[in-house]
NUTINU-157316 format. One record per residue (C-alpha): residue number from 0; z, x, y; residue in one letter. Coordinates in pm, 1 decimal, always signed. Each point is the difference from the previous one (the first is absolute). Layout:
<nupas>
@num: NUM | zz: Z | xx: X | yy: Y | residuo: a
...
</nupas>
This chain:
<nupas>
@num: 0 | zz: +3955.9 | xx: +942.0 | yy: -4294.2 | residuo: x
@num: 1 | zz: -318.7 | xx: -183.0 | yy: +78.2 | residuo: x
@num: 2 | zz: +131.7 | xx: -86.6 | yy: +346.5 | residuo: x
@num: 3 | zz: +92.6 | xx: +362.6 | yy: +66.8 | residuo: x
@num: 4 | zz: -339.4 | xx: +116.8 | yy: -121.5 | residuo: x
@num: 5 | zz: -179.8 | xx: -244.8 | yy: +228.1 | residuo: x
@num: 6 | zz: +219.9 | xx: +107.6 | yy: +288.1 | residuo: x
@num: 7 | zz: -84.2 | xx: +363.3 | yy: -62.4 | residuo: x
@num: 8 | zz: -370.6 | xx: -71.1 | yy: -26.7 | residuo: x
@num: 9 | zz: +8.6 | xx: -210.6 | yy: +317.1 | residuo: x
@num: 10 | zz: +191.4 | xx: +269.3 | yy: +187.6 | residuo: x
@num: 11 | zz: -237.4 | xx: +268.4 | yy: -124.6 | residuo: x
@num: 12 | zz: -291.3 | xx: -210.9 | yy: +118.2 | residuo: x
@num: 13 | zz: +151.6 | xx: -27.4 | yy: +345.0 | residuo: x
@num: 14 | zz: +51.5 | xx: +374.2 | yy: +10.8 | residuo: x
@num: 15 | zz: -359.8 | xx: +59.2 | yy: -92.9 | residuo: x
@num: 16 | zz: -119.0 | xx: -245.1 | yy: +262.1 | residuo: x
@num: 17 | zz: +211.7 | xx: +156.6 | yy: +270.2 | residuo: x
@num: 18 | zz: -104.9 | xx: +351.6 | yy: -98.9 | residuo: x
@num: 19 | zz: -364.5 | xx: -98.2 | yy: -20.5 | residuo: x
@num: 20 | zz: +11.5 | xx: -156.9 | yy: +344.5 | residuo: x
@num: 21 | zz: +177.7 | xx: +292.6 | yy: +160.3 | residuo: x
@num: 22 | zz: -245.6 | xx: +242.0 | yy: -160.3 | residuo: x
@num: 23 | zz: -293.4 | xx: -194.1 | yy: +138.7 | residuo: x
@num: 24 | zz: -196.6 | xx: -9.6 | yy: +322.8 | residuo: x
@num: 25 | zz: +286.2 | xx: +81.7 | yy: +237.9 | residuo: x
@num: 26 | zz: +76.3 | xx: +325.8 | yy: -179.4 | residuo: x
@num: 27 | zz: -371.2 | xx: +81.2 | yy: -16.5 | residuo: x
@num: 28 | zz: -37.6 | xx: -62.7 | yy: +372.5 | residuo: x
@num: 29 | zz: +300.5 | xx: +218.3 | yy: +79.6 | residuo: x
@num: 30 | zz: -136.3 | xx: +276.3 | yy: -223.9 | residuo: x
@num: 31 | zz: -346.3 | xx: +9.4 | yy: +155.8 | residuo: x
@num: 32 | zz: +137.3 | xx: -44.6 | yy: +353.3 | residuo: x
@num: 33 | zz: -204.5 | xx: -294.5 | yy: +124.3 | residuo: x
@num: 34 | zz: -90.9 | xx: -364.5 | yy: -58.8 | residuo: x
@num: 35 | zz: -357.7 | xx: -70.0 | yy: -110.9 | residuo: x
@num: 36 | zz: -85.5 | xx: -328.2 | yy: +168.8 | residuo: x
@num: 37 | zz: -303.8 | xx: -218.2 | yy: -68.2 | residuo: x
@num: 38 | zz: -140.8 | xx: -163.1 | yy: +314.0 | residuo: x
@num: 39 | zz: -315.9 | xx: -182.4 | yy: +107.5 | residuo: x
@num: 40 | zz: -322.9 | xx: +179.8 | yy: +81.8 | residuo: x
@num: 41 | zz: +43.5 | xx: -87.8 | yy: +366.0 | residuo: x
@num: 42 | zz: +153.7 | xx: -311.4 | yy: +155.9 | residuo: x
@num: 43 | zz: +109.8 | xx: +37.6 | yy: +365.5 | residuo: x
@num: 44 | zz: +364.0 | xx: -87.1 | yy: +50.4 | residuo: x
@num: 45 | zz: +86.7 | xx: +32.1 | yy: -368.1 | residuo: x
@num: 46 | zz: -141.3 | xx: +323.7 | yy: -144.1 | residuo: x
@num: 47 | zz: -271.3 | xx: +178.4 | yy: +190.4 | residuo: x
@num: 48 | zz: -98.5 | xx: +369.5 | yy: +29.5 | residuo: x
@num: 49 | zz: -134.8 | xx: +163.0 | yy: +314.2 | residuo: x
@num: 50 | zz: -267.0 | xx: +271.3 | yy: +10.5 | residuo: x
@num: 51 | zz: +264.6 | xx: +264.3 | yy: -85.4 | residuo: x
@num: 52 | zz: +119.9 | xx: -210.2 | yy: -295.6 | residuo: x
@num: 53 | zz: +326.4 | xx: -89.7 | yy: +173.3 | residuo: x
@num: 54 | zz: +111.8 | xx: -334.0 | yy: -137.2 | residuo: x
@num: 55 | zz: +159.3 | xx: -282.5 | yy: +201.4 | residuo: x
@num: 56 | zz: +99.2 | xx: -360.5 | yy: -68.6 | residuo: x
@num: 57 | zz: +277.0 | xx: -222.1 | yy: -135.0 | residuo: x
@num: 58 | zz: -71.7 | xx: +85.8 | yy: -362.7 | residuo: x
@num: 59 | zz: -12.1 | xx: +369.8 | yy: +87.3 | residuo: x
@num: 60 | zz: +328.7 | xx: -20.5 | yy: +189.2 | residuo: x
@num: 61 | zz: +161.9 | xx: -163.6 | yy: -300.5 | residuo: x
@num: 62 | zz: -103.1 | xx: +296.2 | yy: -215.8 | residuo: x
@num: 63 | zz: +150.6 | xx: +230.3 | yy: +261.8 | residuo: x
@num: 64 | zz: +319.6 | xx: -205.2 | yy: -4.4 | residuo: x
@num: 65 | zz: +30.7 | xx: +58.2 | yy: -375.6 | residuo: x
@num: 66 | zz: -55.7 | xx: +372.8 | yy: +55.6 | residuo: x
@num: 67 | zz: +268.8 | xx: -5.4 | yy: +270.1 | residuo: x
@num: 68 | zz: +247.7 | xx: -170.6 | yy: -232.7 | residuo: x
@num: 69 | zz: -51.5 | xx: +268.5 | yy: -263.7 | residuo: x
@num: 70 | zz: -73.3 | xx: +318.8 | yy: +196.8 | residuo: x
@num: 71 | zz: +102.3 | xx: -80.3 | yy: +359.7 | residuo: x
@num: 72 | zz: -357.5 | xx: +97.3 | yy: +84.2 | residuo: x
@num: 73 | zz: -270.1 | xx: -262.9 | yy: +64.2 | residuo: x
@num: 74 | zz: -273.2 | xx: +261.1 | yy: -42.0 | residuo: x
@num: 75 | zz: +78.7 | xx: +47.0 | yy: -369.4 | residuo: x
@num: 76 | zz: -258.0 | xx: -254.6 | yy: -110.0 | residuo: x
@num: 77 | zz: -362.0 | xx: +33.9 | yy: -108.0 | residuo: x
@num: 78 | zz: -245.1 | xx: -287.1 | yy: +31.2 | residuo: x
@num: 79 | zz: -258.3 | xx: -106.9 | yy: -256.4 | residuo: x
@num: 80 | zz: -258.3 | xx: -247.4 | yy: +138.1 | residuo: x
@num: 81 | zz: -78.3 | xx: -260.2 | yy: -264.8 | residuo: x
@num: 82 | zz: -247.3 | xx: -285.7 | yy: -28.0 | residuo: x
@num: 83 | zz: +122.0 | xx: -343.0 | yy: -107.4 | residuo: x
@num: 84 | zz: -157.0 | xx: +54.4 | yy: -341.4 | residuo: x
@num: 85 | zz: +162.7 | xx: +336.9 | yy: -73.9 | residuo: x
@num: 86 | zz: +344.2 | xx: -46.6 | yy: +160.1 | residuo: x
@num: 87 | zz: +183.5 | xx: -139.6 | yy: -305.0 | residuo: x
@num: 88 | zz: -146.7 | xx: +253.1 | yy: -242.0 | residuo: x
@num: 89 | zz: +112.7 | xx: +279.9 | yy: +231.6 | residuo: x
@num: 90 | zz: +355.9 | xx: -135.9 | yy: -0.8 | residuo: x
@num: 91 | zz: +12.3 | xx: -75.1 | yy: -372.9 | residuo: x
@num: 92 | zz: -132.0 | xx: +345.7 | yy: -90.6 | residuo: x
@num: 93 | zz: +249.8 | xx: +182.8 | yy: +221.0 | residuo: x
@num: 94 | zz: -262.8 | xx: +129.2 | yy: +240.4 | residuo: x
@num: 95 | zz: +217.1 | xx: -147.0 | yy: +277.2 | residuo: x
@num: 96 | zz: +375.8 | xx: -60.0 | yy: +7.3 | residuo: x
@num: 97 | zz: -18.3 | xx: -298.8 | yy: +227.4 | residuo: x
@num: 98 | zz: -267.9 | xx: -244.3 | yy: +112.9 | residuo: x
@num: 99 | zz: +35.9 | xx: -105.7 | yy: +362.9 | residuo: x
@num: 100 | zz: -334.3 | xx: -161.1 | yy: +61.6 | residuo: x
@num: 101 | zz: -44.9 | xx: -363.7 | yy: +118.8 | residuo: x
@num: 102 | zz: +57.5 | xx: -123.5 | yy: -355.7 | residuo: x
@num: 103 | zz: +90.8 | xx: -361.5 | yy: -77.4 | residuo: x
@num: 104 | zz: +298.1 | xx: -80.2 | yy: -221.0 | residuo: x
@num: 105 | zz: -120.4 | xx: -234.5 | yy: -276.6 | residuo: x
@num: 106 | zz: +129.8 | xx: -112.2 | yy: -339.2 | residuo: x
@num: 107 | zz: -268.9 | xx: +176.6 | yy: -202.2 | residuo: x
@num: 108 | zz: +59.4 | xx: +328.6 | yy: +178.6 | residuo: x
@num: 109 | zz: +373.0 | xx: -37.1 | yy: -57.8 | residuo: x
@num: 110 | zz: -49.6 | xx: -63.2 | yy: -371.3 | residuo: x
@num: 111 | zz: -321.2 | xx: +99.9 | yy: -176.7 | residuo: x
@num: 112 | zz: -70.7 | xx: +301.0 | yy: +224.0 | residuo: x
@num: 113 | zz: +350.5 | xx: +141.8 | yy: -39.2 | residuo: x
@num: 114 | zz: +63.0 | xx: +33.8 | yy: +373.4 | residuo: x
@num: 115 | zz: +312.6 | xx: -62.0 | yy: +204.9 | residuo: x
@num: 116 | zz: -7.5 | xx: -106.1 | yy: +364.4 | residuo: x
@num: 117 | zz: +285.6 | xx: +141.1 | yy: +205.6 | residuo: x
@num: 118 | zz: -18.0 | xx: -262.7 | yy: +274.5 | residuo: x
@num: 119 | zz: -231.0 | xx: -163.2 | yy: +252.8 | residuo: x
@num: 120 | zz: -75.0 | xx: +243.1 | yy: +279.2 | residuo: x
@num: 121 | zz: -239.9 | xx: -246.3 | yy: +161.4 | residuo: x
@num: 122 | zz: -38.9 | xx: -375.7 | yy: -53.4 | residuo: x
@num: 123 | zz: -368.4 | xx: -78.0 | yy: +33.4 | residuo: x
@num: 124 | zz: -267.1 | xx: -252.4 | yy: -94.7 | residuo: x
@num: 125 | zz: -373.1 | xx: +9.9 | yy: -54.1 | residuo: x
@num: 126 | zz: -234.6 | xx: -98.2 | yy: +281.2 | residuo: x
@num: 127 | zz: -364.0 | xx: +17.0 | yy: +109.5 | residuo: x
@num: 128 | zz: -190.7 | xx: +187.0 | yy: +268.7 | residuo: x
@num: 129 | zz: -343.4 | xx: -117.0 | yy: +118.7 | residuo: x
@num: 130 | zz: -244.0 | xx: +87.4 | yy: +273.6 | residuo: x
@num: 131 | zz: +25.1 | xx: -232.1 | yy: +298.2 | residuo: x
@num: 132 | zz: -375.0 | xx: -59.3 | yy: -29.6 | residuo: x
@num: 133 | zz: +56.9 | xx: -178.7 | yy: -331.2 | residuo: x
@num: 134 | zz: +138.8 | xx: -292.5 | yy: +200.0 | residuo: x
@num: 135 | zz: +292.4 | xx: -62.5 | yy: -236.5 | residuo: x
@num: 136 | zz: +359.5 | xx: -45.9 | yy: +117.1 | residuo: x
@num: 137 | zz: +163.9 | xx: -115.3 | yy: -324.2 | residuo: x
@num: 138 | zz: -6.3 | xx: +121.0 | yy: -358.5 | residuo: x
@num: 139 | zz: -102.8 | xx: -349.6 | yy: -108.7 | residuo: x
@num: 140 | zz: -329.8 | xx: +62.4 | yy: +176.4 | residuo: x
@num: 141 | zz: -94.9 | xx: +284.6 | yy: -233.4 | residuo: x
@num: 142 | zz: -179.6 | xx: -207.6 | yy: -262.7 | residuo: x
@num: 143 | zz: -298.6 | xx: +197.6 | yy: -128.8 | residuo: x
@num: 144 | zz: +110.9 | xx: +326.6 | yy: +163.1 | residuo: x
@num: 145 | zz: -26.6 | xx: +344.8 | yy: -150.8 | residuo: x
@num: 146 | zz: +334.2 | xx: +178.6 | yy: -1.9 | residuo: x
@num: 147 | zz: +74.1 | xx: +373.1 | yy: -15.8 | residuo: x
@num: 148 | zz: +317.6 | xx: +105.9 | yy: -180.7 | residuo: x
@num: 149 | zz: +153.2 | xx: +281.7 | yy: -203.8 | residuo: x
@num: 150 | zz: -49.9 | xx: -20.0 | yy: -373.9 | residuo: x
@num: 151 | zz: +302.4 | xx: +12.5 | yy: -231.0 | residuo: x
@num: 152 | zz: +238.1 | xx: -163.9 | yy: +247.6 | residuo: x
@num: 153 | zz: +196.5 | xx: -321.4 | yy: +37.1 | residuo: x
@num: 154 | zz: -222.9 | xx: -56.0 | yy: +305.2 | residuo: x
@num: 155 | zz: -297.4 | xx: -63.3 | yy: -226.6 | residuo: x
@num: 156 | zz: +200.3 | xx: -245.8 | yy: -212.9 | residuo: x
@num: 157 | zz: +142.7 | xx: -186.5 | yy: +301.8 | residuo: x
@num: 158 | zz: -350.3 | xx: -32.7 | yy: +139.6 | residuo: x
@num: 159 | zz: -119.1 | xx: -173.7 | yy: -316.2 | residuo: x
@num: 160 | zz: +303.5 | xx: -231.8 | yy: +0.0 | residuo: x
@num: 161 | zz: -48.4 | xx: -99.6 | yy: +363.9 | residuo: x
@num: 162 | zz: -367.6 | xx: -90.3 | yy: -31.3 | residuo: x
@num: 163 | zz: +52.1 | xx: -182.7 | yy: -327.9 | residuo: x
@num: 164 | zz: +295.9 | xx: -200.1 | yy: +135.1 | residuo: x
@num: 165 | zz: -208.6 | xx: -110.0 | yy: +300.1 | residuo: x
@num: 166 | zz: -318.4 | xx: -74.8 | yy: -200.4 | residuo: x
@num: 167 | zz: -197.5 | xx: +260.0 | yy: +193.0 | residuo: x
@num: 168 | zz: -267.1 | xx: +242.5 | yy: -112.7 | residuo: x
@num: 169 | zz: -4.7 | xx: +370.6 | yy: +83.0 | residuo: x
@num: 170 | zz: -158.2 | xx: +326.6 | yy: -104.1 | residuo: x
@num: 171 | zz: +229.5 | xx: +296.8 | yy: -53.4 | residuo: x
@num: 172 | zz: -98.2 | xx: +353.7 | yy: +96.0 | residuo: x
@num: 173 | zz: +265.2 | xx: +207.4 | yy: -179.5 | residuo: x
@num: 174 | zz: +18.4 | xx: +374.2 | yy: +70.7 | residuo: x
@num: 175 | zz: +255.7 | xx: +249.7 | yy: -130.8 | residuo: x
@num: 176 | zz: +45.5 | xx: +217.2 | yy: +308.9 | residuo: x
@num: 177 | zz: +168.1 | xx: -172.6 | yy: +294.4 | residuo: x
@num: 178 | zz: -198.0 | xx: +189.1 | yy: +266.1 | residuo: x
@num: 179 | zz: -327.2 | xx: -84.0 | yy: -175.2 | residuo: x
@num: 180 | zz: +104.5 | xx: -366.1 | yy: -15.4 | residuo: x
@num: 181 | zz: +58.1 | xx: -9.6 | yy: +375.3 | residuo: x
@num: 182 | zz: -325.3 | xx: +186.7 | yy: +61.0 | residuo: x
@num: 183 | zz: -191.3 | xx: -258.7 | yy: -203.1 | residuo: x
@num: 184 | zz: +150.2 | xx: -276.4 | yy: +213.6 | residuo: x
@num: 185 | zz: -68.4 | xx: +183.7 | yy: +326.7 | residuo: x
@num: 186 | zz: -361.7 | xx: +56.5 | yy: -101.8 | residuo: x
@num: 187 | zz: -52.4 | xx: -368.8 | yy: -73.2 | residuo: x
@num: 188 | zz: -14.7 | xx: +12.5 | yy: -378.3 | residuo: x
@num: 189 | zz: +249.9 | xx: -287.6 | yy: -4.8 | residuo: x
@num: 190 | zz: +120.5 | xx: -267.8 | yy: +239.5 | residuo: x
@num: 191 | zz: +373.4 | xx: +41.2 | yy: -49.3 | residuo: x
@num: 192 | zz: +251.5 | xx: +277.9 | yy: -60.8 | residuo: x
@num: 193 | zz: +323.8 | xx: -93.5 | yy: -175.3 | residuo: x
@num: 194 | zz: +321.7 | xx: +191.0 | yy: -65.3 | residuo: x
@num: 195 | zz: +367.4 | xx: -26.9 | yy: +97.7 | residuo: x
@num: 196 | zz: +26.9 | xx: -119.7 | yy: +359.0 | residuo: x
@num: 197 | zz: +177.3 | xx: +319.2 | yy: +107.4 | residuo: x
@num: 198 | zz: -293.7 | xx: +190.0 | yy: -144.4 | residuo: x
@num: 199 | zz: -243.7 | xx: -214.2 | yy: +195.2 | residuo: x
@num: 200 | zz: +160.0 | xx: +104.6 | yy: +329.1 | residuo: x
@num: 201 | zz: -25.2 | xx: +361.8 | yy: -110.7 | residuo: x
@num: 202 | zz: -355.3 | xx: -22.4 | yy: -133.2 | residuo: x
@num: 203 | zz: -126.2 | xx: -178.5 | yy: +311.8 | residuo: x
@num: 204 | zz: +79.1 | xx: +317.7 | yy: +194.5 | residuo: x
@num: 205 | zz: -251.5 | xx: +187.6 | yy: -218.2 | residuo: x
@num: 206 | zz: -309.9 | xx: -219.2 | yy: +45.2 | residuo: x
@num: 207 | zz: -267.0 | xx: +90.7 | yy: +255.7 | residuo: x
@num: 208 | zz: +84.1 | xx: -279.3 | yy: +247.7 | residuo: x
@num: 209 | zz: +353.2 | xx: -135.1 | yy: -68.7 | residuo: x
@num: 210 | zz: -22.3 | xx: -264.6 | yy: +272.3 | residuo: x
@num: 211 | zz: -287.9 | xx: -167.9 | yy: -184.3 | residuo: x
@num: 212 | zz: +224.7 | xx: -88.0 | yy: -295.0 | residuo: x
@num: 213 | zz: +275.1 | xx: -258.6 | yy: -37.3 | residuo: x
@num: 214 | zz: +273.5 | xx: -50.7 | yy: -258.0 | residuo: x
@num: 215 | zz: +15.7 | xx: -359.0 | yy: -120.6 | residuo: x
@num: 216 | zz: +339.4 | xx: -173.1 | yy: +20.9 | residuo: x
@num: 217 | zz: +45.0 | xx: -94.5 | yy: -365.9 | residuo: x
@num: 218 | zz: +225.4 | xx: +196.8 | yy: -234.3 | residuo: x
@num: 219 | zz: -102.0 | xx: -82.1 | yy: -357.7 | residuo: x
@num: 220 | zz: +255.4 | xx: +189.5 | yy: -206.3 | residuo: x
@num: 221 | zz: +340.0 | xx: +163.2 | yy: -23.4 | residuo: x
@num: 222 | zz: -29.2 | xx: +379.1 | yy: +6.3 | residuo: x
@num: 223 | zz: +339.5 | xx: +170.9 | yy: -27.4 | residuo: x
@num: 224 | zz: -91.4 | xx: +366.7 | yy: +42.5 | residuo: x
@num: 225 | zz: +235.7 | xx: +275.3 | yy: -102.6 | residuo: x
@num: 226 | zz: +65.5 | xx: +335.9 | yy: -165.4 | residuo: x
@num: 227 | zz: -47.8 | xx: +25.0 | yy: -376.5 | residuo: x
@num: 228 | zz: +136.7 | xx: +225.3 | yy: -273.6 | residuo: x
@num: 229 | zz: -35.4 | xx: +15.5 | yy: -377.3 | residuo: x
@num: 230 | zz: +225.2 | xx: -207.5 | yy: -222.9 | residuo: x
@num: 231 | zz: +256.1 | xx: +175.1 | yy: -217.0 | residuo: x
@num: 232 | zz: +145.4 | xx: +235.5 | yy: +260.8 | residuo: x
@num: 233 | zz: +286.7 | xx: -180.3 | yy: +167.9 | residuo: x
@num: 234 | zz: +134.5 | xx: +308.1 | yy: +178.9 | residuo: x
@num: 235 | zz: -327.1 | xx: +48.6 | yy: +189.6 | residuo: x
@num: 236 | zz: -35.5 | xx: -374.5 | yy: +57.5 | residuo: x
@num: 237 | zz: +346.8 | xx: -4.6 | yy: +159.8 | residuo: x
@num: 238 | zz: -87.9 | xx: +283.7 | yy: +239.2 | residuo: x
@num: 239 | zz: -318.1 | xx: -173.1 | yy: +115.2 | residuo: x
@num: 240 | zz: +158.4 | xx: -345.5 | yy: +17.2 | residuo: x
@num: 241 | zz: +304.2 | xx: +111.2 | yy: +198.0 | residuo: x
@num: 242 | zz: -213.4 | xx: +203.3 | yy: +236.9 | residuo: x
@num: 243 | zz: -166.3 | xx: -329.5 | yy: +92.3 | residuo: x
@num: 244 | zz: +336.7 | xx: -178.1 | yy: +27.3 | residuo: x
@num: 245 | zz: +141.7 | xx: +278.9 | yy: +216.0 | residuo: x
@num: 246 | zz: -280.3 | xx: -51.9 | yy: +252.6 | residuo: x
@num: 247 | zz: +83.7 | xx: -370.3 | yy: +26.5 | residuo: x
@num: 248 | zz: +376.9 | xx: +43.0 | yy: +6.8 | residuo: x
@num: 249 | zz: -35.2 | xx: +260.9 | yy: +274.5 | residuo: x
@num: 250 | zz: -200.4 | xx: -239.9 | yy: +216.1 | residuo: x
@num: 251 | zz: +245.9 | xx: -282.3 | yy: -58.8 | residuo: x
@num: 252 | zz: +293.5 | xx: +224.2 | yy: +93.5 | residuo: x
@num: 253 | zz: -174.4 | xx: +139.4 | yy: +307.9 | residuo: x
@num: 254 | zz: -21.8 | xx: +354.1 | yy: -135.9 | residuo: x
@num: 255 | zz: -307.6 | xx: +177.6 | yy: +135.4 | residuo: x
@num: 256 | zz: -153.1 | xx: +345.2 | yy: -7.9 | residuo: x
@num: 257 | zz: +132.2 | xx: +57.6 | yy: +352.1 | residuo: x
@num: 258 | zz: +360.2 | xx: -111.9 | yy: -54.3 | residuo: x
@num: 259 | zz: +64.1 | xx: +86.0 | yy: -366.6 | residuo: x
@num: 260 | zz: +212.0 | xx: +305.6 | yy: +81.8 | residuo: x
@num: 261 | zz: +211.5 | xx: -200.8 | yy: +241.9 | residuo: x
@num: 262 | zz: +29.9 | xx: -277.8 | yy: -258.7 | residuo: x
@num: 263 | zz: +167.5 | xx: +238.7 | yy: -243.4 | residuo: x
@num: 264 | zz: +308.9 | xx: -45.5 | yy: +217.2 | residuo: x
@num: 265 | zz: -15.1 | xx: -378.7 | yy: -23.9 | residuo: x
@num: 266 | zz: +305.5 | xx: -190.5 | yy: -121.4 | residuo: x
@num: 267 | zz: -223.4 | xx: -264.0 | yy: -161.8 | residuo: x
@num: 268 | zz: +57.1 | xx: +37.5 | yy: -377.0 | residuo: x
@num: 269 | zz: -355.2 | xx: -113.3 | yy: -79.2 | residuo: x
@num: 270 | zz: -147.9 | xx: +271.6 | yy: +220.5 | residuo: x
@num: 271 | zz: +235.0 | xx: +257.6 | yy: -150.3 | residuo: x
@num: 272 | zz: -111.1 | xx: -94.2 | yy: -350.8 | residuo: x
@num: 273 | zz: -367.7 | xx: +13.7 | yy: +102.3 | residuo: x
@num: 274 | zz: +37.5 | xx: +347.6 | yy: +150.5 | residuo: x
@num: 275 | zz: +228.0 | xx: +134.8 | yy: -273.1 | residuo: x
@num: 276 | zz: +302.5 | xx: +43.0 | yy: +225.2 | residuo: x
@num: 277 | zz: +330.9 | xx: -61.1 | yy: -184.3 | residuo: x
@num: 278 | zz: +263.3 | xx: -231.6 | yy: +142.1 | residuo: x
@num: 279 | zz: +354.3 | xx: +126.4 | yy: +59.3 | residuo: x
@num: 280 | zz: +100.6 | xx: -118.0 | yy: -346.1 | residuo: x
@num: 281 | zz: -290.2 | xx: +190.8 | yy: -154.2 | residuo: x
@num: 282 | zz: -210.7 | xx: -306.3 | yy: -71.3 | residuo: x
@num: 283 | zz: -355.8 | xx: -33.9 | yy: +125.8 | residuo: x
@num: 284 | zz: -136.5 | xx: +319.0 | yy: -146.4 | residuo: x
@num: 285 | zz: -146.8 | xx: +67.7 | yy: -342.5 | residuo: x
@num: 286 | zz: -294.8 | xx: -238.0 | yy: +12.8 | residuo: x
@num: 287 | zz: -252.3 | xx: +282.7 | yy: -10.2 | residuo: x
@num: 288 | zz: +133.7 | xx: +113.8 | yy: -335.9 | residuo: x
@num: 289 | zz: -101.7 | xx: -331.7 | yy: -150.8 | residuo: x
@num: 290 | zz: -366.6 | xx: +74.3 | yy: +69.5 | residuo: x
@num: 291 | zz: +11.5 | xx: +370.8 | yy: -76.4 | residuo: x
@num: 292 | zz: +15.4 | xx: +110.7 | yy: +365.3 | residuo: x
@num: 293 | zz: +268.1 | xx: +113.5 | yy: +242.5 | residuo: x
@num: 294 | zz: +181.4 | xx: -233.4 | yy: +237.3 | residuo: x
@num: 295 | zz: -222.6 | xx: +88.1 | yy: +295.9 | residuo: x
@num: 296 | zz: -310.0 | xx: -150.9 | yy: -167.2 | residuo: x
@num: 297 | zz: -27.4 | xx: -299.4 | yy: +237.5 | residuo: x
@num: 298 | zz: +99.2 | xx: +204.3 | yy: +305.3 | residuo: x
@num: 299 | zz: -285.7 | xx: +236.6 | yy: -84.0 | residuo: x
@num: 300 | zz: -248.1 | xx: -287.3 | yy: -29.9 | residuo: x
@num: 301 | zz: +90.9 | xx: -140.4 | yy: +341.3 | residuo: x
@num: 302 | zz: +37.1 | xx: +336.3 | yy: +175.6 | residuo: x
@num: 303 | zz: -344.5 | xx: +112.7 | yy: -114.4 | residuo: x
@num: 304 | zz: -199.0 | xx: -321.4 | yy: +39.4 | residuo: x
@num: 305 | zz: +202.1 | xx: -288.6 | yy: +139.8 | residuo: x
@num: 306 | zz: +77.0 | xx: -344.3 | yy: -137.8 | residuo: x
@num: 307 | zz: -238.9 | xx: -273.2 | yy: -116.5 | residuo: x
@num: 308 | zz: -59.5 | xx: -133.3 | yy: +352.1 | residuo: x
@num: 309 | zz: -89.6 | xx: +345.7 | yy: +128.1 | residuo: x
@num: 310 | zz: -246.0 | xx: +58.3 | yy: -285.3 | residuo: x
@num: 311 | zz: -157.6 | xx: -342.1 | yy: +55.9 | residuo: x
@num: 312 | zz: -32.1 | xx: +31.2 | yy: +376.3 | residuo: x
@num: 313 | zz: -147.7 | xx: +348.2 | yy: +13.9 | residuo: x
@num: 314 | zz: -263.3 | xx: -75.1 | yy: -263.7 | residuo: x
@num: 315 | zz: -107.7 | xx: -363.2 | yy: +31.3 | residuo: x
@num: 316 | zz: +212.8 | xx: -158.2 | yy: +274.9 | residuo: x
@num: 317 | zz: -81.3 | xx: -152.8 | yy: +335.7 | residuo: x
@num: 318 | zz: -40.6 | xx: +339.0 | yy: +169.9 | residuo: x
@num: 319 | zz: -262.2 | xx: +120.7 | yy: -252.1 | residuo: x
@num: 320 | zz: -372.0 | xx: -88.3 | yy: -17.0 | residuo: x
@num: 321 | zz: +78.8 | xx: -244.7 | yy: -282.6 | residuo: x
@num: 322 | zz: +251.3 | xx: -195.5 | yy: +214.7 | residuo: x
@num: 323 | zz: +162.2 | xx: -173.3 | yy: -298.7 | residuo: x
@num: 324 | zz: +310.5 | xx: -209.9 | yy: +70.8 | residuo: x
@num: 325 | zz: +296.7 | xx: +29.1 | yy: -237.0 | residuo: x
@num: 326 | zz: -40.2 | xx: -361.8 | yy: -113.0 | residuo: x
@num: 327 | zz: +103.2 | xx: -33.8 | yy: -365.0 | residuo: x
@num: 328 | zz: +94.8 | xx: +367.5 | yy: +4.7 | residuo: x
@num: 329 | zz: +286.4 | xx: -54.3 | yy: +242.0 | residuo: x
@num: 330 | zz: +352.6 | xx: +29.8 | yy: -137.8 | residuo: x
@num: 331 | zz: +150.2 | xx: -303.5 | yy: -171.5 | residuo: x
@num: 332 | zz: +237.0 | xx: -57.8 | yy: +295.3 | residuo: x
@num: 333 | zz: -294.6 | xx: -6.0 | yy: +241.9 | residuo: x
@num: 334 | zz: -211.5 | xx: -258.1 | yy: -179.7 | residuo: x
@num: 335 | zz: -176.4 | xx: +234.1 | yy: -240.7 | residuo: x
@num: 336 | zz: +9.2 | xx: +79.5 | yy: -371.5 | residuo: x
@num: 337 | zz: +123.8 | xx: +359.7 | yy: +4.2 | residuo: x
@num: 338 | zz: +340.4 | xx: +9.4 | yy: -166.8 | residuo: x
@num: 339 | zz: +191.6 | xx: +284.5 | yy: -165.2 | residuo: x
@num: 340 | zz: +302.2 | xx: -5.8 | yy: -231.6 | residuo: x
@num: 341 | zz: +305.5 | xx: +171.4 | yy: +148.1 | residuo: x
@num: 342 | zz: +107.0 | xx: +355.6 | yy: -65.4 | residuo: x
@num: 343 | zz: +351.9 | xx: -36.8 | yy: -134.2 | residuo: x
</nupas>
């Protein structure tokens, strides 16, 4: 009797969990008709608005990919610009459904803050930018420097670790707003500007005379940056996570925005599963149901915005002003770290 009772209680608990998840963010997003996405206040290549408030960047395109998976419409997303200090509160409170904003995956954020990282959209590391006139070509030459950084970030903590580990002195100039931090550096209120190296390339484009500034070669931290959701809502987490994986699997399989319709006729079973096309025996379809979407979810992502490589190249790649090489962000089979589980 006791065993049956426990079994019933356990089963009831599972039912509640499943119901609670399915009645969570995904259903709310479907009901309101758009994804509310938290982004940065302006970081070229990642999330940046123009004068008409049209947003572009890798993080922005990821939000649009999620909207495509759900609605088959990349425009069904609204952007909330957030400072580093307010981003987690906005996500925890439900002000945004998803945070896609150069945010580092750390243990404390995974645990005590109740967040869940869906993957690493961009592998990065913290670096330093200085004016050429400072006469410094290595981070080990920064002893006694004043350093501008954003408050409430891992950047500030990494800075302290680096200087302490190398027995160097420094003065921190910590400012909440990222644009104000860069402005302070550009105006000479500090000697050094520090953030993720990808951010340094973007921020250098904003200073008055970009050619007068150099980015030092050292990388002092690991900064896995990726989209974040709240804990306790596995259905929504799965949608966001598999949107990211679909982008990588599409690149690996050679499925692009230009050829995705042609690829629906492919005989490759992996491509058929990705695009929701059933095999002759009926297998290959049904994967969308598992994440609360229809089988065309990944097709819609690729058709509307392309695969991971296309998102990377048009926003931060060699043909853009940032001119960032794939490096660690290449696929696993091309010497990089980007790797997705299979759809099967």
